[in-house]
C-alpha positions, 0 to 999 in steps of 0.5 A, spaced: 131 787 836 136 781 836 136 777 843 142 776 846 145 773 853 151 775 857 157 771 857 164 771 860 167 778 861 160 781 861 159 780 853 153 778 850 152 772 845 146 774 840 141 769 839 142 767 832 149 764 835 146 760 841 140 757 837 144 753 832 148 751 838 142 748 842 140 745 836 146 741 835 147 740 842 140 736 841 142 732 835 148 730 839 144 728 845 140 724 840 146 721 837 149 720 844 143 717 847 143 712 841 150 710 843 148 709 850 143 705 848 147 701 844 152 700 849 147 698 854 145 693 849 152 690 848 153 690 855 147 686 856 149 681 851 156 681 854 153 679 861 148 674 858 154 671 854 158 671 861 153 668 864 152 663 859 160 662 859 160 661 866 155 656 865 159 652 860 165 653 864 161 650 870 158 644 866 165 643 863 168 642 870 163 638 872 164 633 866 171 634 866 171 632 874 166 626 872 171 624 866 177 624 871 173 620 876 171 615 870 178 614 869 180 613 876 174 608 877 176 604 870 183 604 872 181 601 879 176 596 875 181 594 871 186 592 877 180 589 880 178 585 873 185 583 873 185 580 880 178 577 879 181 574 872 187 571 876 183 568 882 177 565 877 183 562 873 186 559 879 180 557 882 178 554 875 184 550 875 184 547 882 176 546 881 178 542 875 183 538 878 179 536 884 173 534 879 177 530 875 180 526 881 173 526 884 170 523 877 175 518 877 175 516 884 167 516 883 167 512 877 172 507 880 167 506 886 161 505 882 165 500 877 167 496 884 160 497 887 157 494 880 162 488 880 160 487 888 153 487 886 154 482 880 158 478 884 153 477 890 148 476 884 153 470 882 154 468 890 146 468 891 145 463 885 151 459 887 147 459 894 141 457 891 144 451 888 147 449 894 141 449 898 138 445 892 143 440 893 142 440 901 135 439 900 137 433 895 142 430 900 136 431 906 132 427 901 137 421 900 138 421 908 131 420 909 131 415 904 137 411 907 134 412 914 128 408 911 132 403 908 136 402 914 130 401 918 127 396 913 134 392 913 134 392 921 127 389 920 129 384 916 135 382 920 131 381 926 127 376 922 133 373 920 135 372 927 142 370 928 144 370 921 142 377 920 146 379 926 151 382 922 147 385 917 143 389 923 150 392 925 151 394 918 143 397 918 145 400 924 151 404 922 147 406 916 142 409 920 146 413 924 150 415 918 143 417 915 141 421 921 148 425 921 147 426 914 140 429 915 142 433 921 148 436 917 143 437 911 138 441 916 144 445 919 146 447 912 139 449 910 139 453 916 146 456 915 144 457 907 138 461 910 142 465 914 147 466 908 141 468 904 138 473 908 145 476 909 146 476 901 140 479 900 142 485 905 149 485 902 146 485 895 141 491 897 146 495 900 151 494 894 145 496 889 144 502 894 152 503 893 151 502 885 146 507 885 149 512 889 156 511 885 151 513 879 148 519 882 155 521 884 157 520 877 152 525 875 154 530 880 161 529 877 158 531 870 154 537 873 161 539 877 165 538 870 160 542 866 160 548 872 168 547 871 167 549 864 162 554 865 167 557 870 172 557 864 168 561 860 167 566 866 175 566 865 174 568 858 169 573 859 173 576 864 179 576 859 174 580 854 172 585 860 179 586 861 181 587 854 174 592 853 176 596 859 183 597 856 180 599 850 176 604 853 181 607 857 185 610 851 178 615 849 177 616 856 184 619 858 184 623 851 177 626 854 180 628 860 186 631 856 181 634 852 176 637 857 183 640 860 184 644 854 177 646 853 177 648 861 183 652 859 180 655 853 173 657 857 177 660 862 181 665 857 174 666 854 171 668 860 177 673 862 176 676 855 169 677 856 170 680 863 175 685 860 170 687 855 164 687 860 169 692 864 170 696 858 163 696 856 161 699 863 166 704 862 164 706 856 157 706 858 158 710 864 162 715 860 157 716 854 152 717 860 156 722 863 157 726 856 149 725 855 148 728 862 153 734 859 149 735 853 142 735 857 145 740 862 147 744 856 140 744 853 137 746 860 143 752 859 140 754 852 133 754 854 134 757 861 137 763 857 131 764 853 133 762 846 127 759 843 129 751 841 125 746 838 124 743 845 121 750 848 114 748 846 114 742 850 118 745 856 113 750 856 107 745 856 110 740 861 111 746 866 104 749 865 101 742 866 105 740 872 103 746 876 096 745 874 097 737 877 100 740 883 094 745 884 089 739 883 092 735 888 093 741 893 085 742 892 083 735 893 087 734 899 084 741 902 077 738 900 078 731 903 078 727 897 085 724 899 090 725 905 097 727 904 099 720 907 095 717 902 097 721 896 105 720 898 104 712 899 110 708 897 107 701 899 107 698 892 102 692 892 103 687 886 097 685 882 097 678 882 099 675 875 101 681 872 107 680 867 110 685 867 109 687 874 103 692 875 102 695 882 097 699 886 098 704 891 093 708 896 093 714 891 092 709 884 084 710 884 085 717 885 089 719 879 085 714 875 080 719 876 083 726 876 089 725 871 086 723 864 082 730 864 089 733 864 093 728 860 089 726 854 089 733 851 096 734 851 097 728 846 094 733 841 099 739 842 104 736 837 104 729 832 110 728 835 108 727 842 108 720 844 105 720 851 104 724 857 104 721 864 106 723 871 110 719 876 112 719 883 119 720 886 120 712 885 118 712 878 111 709 879 107 711 874 099 710 876 095 713 871 097 713 863 094 715 857 088 711 855 092 708 849 097 705 854 092 703 859 089 696 856 088 690 861 094 685 860 093 679 856 097 673 856 102 675 851 108 679 856 111 682 849 104 685 847 103 687 855 110 691 855 107 696 849 100 696 851 099 696 858 104 701 861 100 704 867 101 702 874 108 700 873 115 702 876 119 705 871 126 706 875 131 706 869 135 712 868 130 717 865 124 715 869 128 716 876 131 722 873 124 725 871 121 723 878 126 726 882 128 732 878 127 738 882 129 743 877 124 747 873 125 742 868 129 737 865 130 734 858 133 727 857 134 723 850 133 716 851 131 709 847 124 707 849 123 700 849 117 698 845 117 691 846 119 685 842 126 688 841 124 694 838 126 701 841 125 708 839 129 714 840 125 719 844 126 726 848 123 726 855 121 733 857 119 733 865 117 738 870 117 737 878 110 736 881 110 740 888 104 739 893 103 743 899 111 745 898 113 737 898 116 734 892 111 728 889 114 727 883 114 729 876 110 730 869 113 726 863 112 729 856 115 724 851 116 726 844 119 723 838 126 725 835 125 727 828 
C-alpha cells in the first residue's frame, strides 16, 4: 500500500511524490553548500585583499608623508645652502682681500728687515775699519809721544840752544797724549757701538726670520683662501644638485597623492564587495538552513530518502553513547562535573591547537568501541565522532588520531582529535537538541583541498542533560 502523509486541508501526499522532492532538496542543499563554501572563500580572499590593501595604503601614506617631508627638508636645505654659499662667498672675498693686503705688508716688512740686516752688516764692517784706524792712530800717538820724549831729552842736552826745540817737543808730547786719549775713547765707543750693532743685527735677523715665517703663513692663508673658494664652488654644485633633485621629489609627492587616491578608491570598492559577499553568504546560509529543515521535514514524515540509513544509525549510536555515559557516572568511573568539563587546556606546541579536558582520557577509553564499527556501515562514511556543546571533539576515529608532526598542513588532515570545531557545522551538531540534524558542508582536507560532505548528527543526553552530539559524516555522490 502506498505510504502517504497529511498536508493542507487534511489531504495526504503519496510517498512517491515526497521522495523525489526530498532527493532534489538534498541535491539542492549540496549545491547550496558548495556555493556557501565558494562565497566563504571569496569572502576570505576579500578580507585578505582588504587587509593587504589597507597595508599598502598605510605604506603609501607613510611614503607620501616621508616624501613630503623630504620635499620640505630639501626646500629648507636649498635655502640654507644658498645662504651658506653667499656667506662663504663673502667671507672668501673678504679673507682674500685681507690675506692679499697682509701678504703685501709682510713682504714689505720682510724686505725692510732684510735691508736693515744688510745695512747693519755694512755698518759693522765700517766700524771694524774705524776700529782698525783708531788702533793705528793710537799706535802713531804712542810713537809720536816716544819721539817727543826723545826730543825733550836731546833738547835738555843742548841746553839753551835746545830750549825752543824742547817747547816743540813738549807740544808734540801733549798732542800725542791727547791723540792717544782720543784713540782710547774712540776704541771704547767703538766697542760699545759694536755690541749695540751686534744686538741690533741679531734683532734684525729675528725680524727677518719672523718676516719670512709670516710670509709662509701668508702662503698658507692664501692656500686656505683658495680652498675656501673651492668650498664656494662645492656649495654652488650642492645648490645645483638640490635644485635638480627637487623636480623628481615634487613629482613623487604628486604621484603618491594620485596613488593614495586610487588606493582609497580600491579600498572602498573592496569594502563594498566584501559587504555584498557577506550579504550573499548570509542569504546562502539561510537558504542552506531552509533546505536542511526541509530534509528534516521529509525525513520526519517517514519517507525513505538516501539519508535515512545514516539518520537511523546516528540516532541509535547517540542513544547508546548517552546510556554508556550514564552507566559510567553511576559506576563512579567519571563524575558528571568532569564529564561536562569545559576548561579546555591547550597542548603545548600543537599546531593546529589541540586541547585536553577532564573527560578526554575517559572518552579515549570508551568511545572507539562504538565509533570504529560505524565506519563499516557504508563506503561513503568518512568519520563518526562525538563533540560537546562547544564543538570540542575529544576522541576521533583512529585514522584521524595520529600524533602531530612538524607539518601543520599534514596535521590538519591526520590529527583531528582533541580539537575544537566551532564552525557552523560543528557547533550546530553539538548544540542541536532535535532528534537529528542533517547538514551539508565543505570539509577542509588541508592544503586548500575541500570535500563536499553531509553531516548527520543526533544529540547525546546524559541523565537528562545535553552533553553534545554524535556526528556521522559521509560523502556526497
